[in-house]
C-alpha positions in Angstrom: 60.4 -3.0 5.6 63.6 -1.0 5.2 64.1 -2.3 1.7 60.6 -1.3 0.8 61.1 2.2 2.1 64.4 2.4 0.2 62.7 1.4 -3.0 60.0 4.0 -2.4 62.6 6.7 -1.9 64.4 5.7 -5.1 61.1 5.9 -7.0 60.3 9.2 -5.4 63.6 10.7 -6.4 63.3 9.2 -9.9 59.8 10.7 -10.3 61.1 14.2 -9.3 64.0 13.9 -11.8 61.7 12.5 -14.6 59.2 15.4 -14.2 62.0 17.9 -14.7 63.2 16.3 -17.9 59.8 15.5 -19.4 58.9 17.4 -22.6 55.3 16.3 -22.8 52.9 18.0 -20.4 50.6 15.0 -20.1 53.5 12.7 -19.1 54.5 15.3 -16.6 51.1 15.2 -15.0 51.1 11.4 -14.8 54.5 11.4 -13.3 53.3 14.0 -10.8 50.4 11.8 -9.9 52.7 8.9 -9.2 54.9 11.1 -7.1 52.0 12.0 -4.9 50.8 8.4 -4.6 54.3 7.3 -3.6 54.5 10.2 -1.1 51.2 9.1 0.4 52.5 5.6 0.9 55.6 7.0 2.6 53.3 9.1 4.9 51.5 5.9 5.8 54.8 4.1 6.6 55.9 6.8 8.9 52.5 6.6 10.7 50.9 9.8 9.6 47.6 8.7 8.1 46.1 12.2 8.1 48.9 13.5 5.9 48.6 10.4 3.7 44.9 11.0 3.0 45.5 14.6 2.3 48.4 13.9 -0.1 46.4 11.3 -1.9 43.3 13.5 -2.2 44.9 16.8 -3.0 48.1 15.8 -4.6 47.0 12.9 -6.8 43.4 13.8 -7.0 42.3 17.4 -7.2 45.5 18.9 -8.4 45.8 16.4 -11.2 42.2 16.9 -12.3 42.8 20.7 -12.4 46.0 20.1 -14.5 44.0 17.9 -16.9 41.2 20.5 -17.2 43.8 23.2 -17.8 45.5 21.2 -20.6 42.1 20.7 -22.1 41.3 24.4 -22.0 44.5 25.5 -23.6 44.1 22.7 -26.3 47.2 20.8 -25.3 45.1 17.6 -25.3 43.5 16.9 -28.6 40.1 15.3 -28.9 39.9 12.1 -31.0 
């Protein structure tokens, strides 16, 4: 289990660094979603299921949807 946690922490740090260097807004949102999902898995591993559910629902769910809607409103995402 310790190796799995270490891999999750490495992915978490790499997501945080990747978001700061990403030039594309859509890629940044997708990386943010993966950061939130990894963080919710970590919350489950440290036995905090209430925080895991909140992180998954708010971090990866609602916040990401709001980001997508905002990008659509400012025409950063083009319709095809």
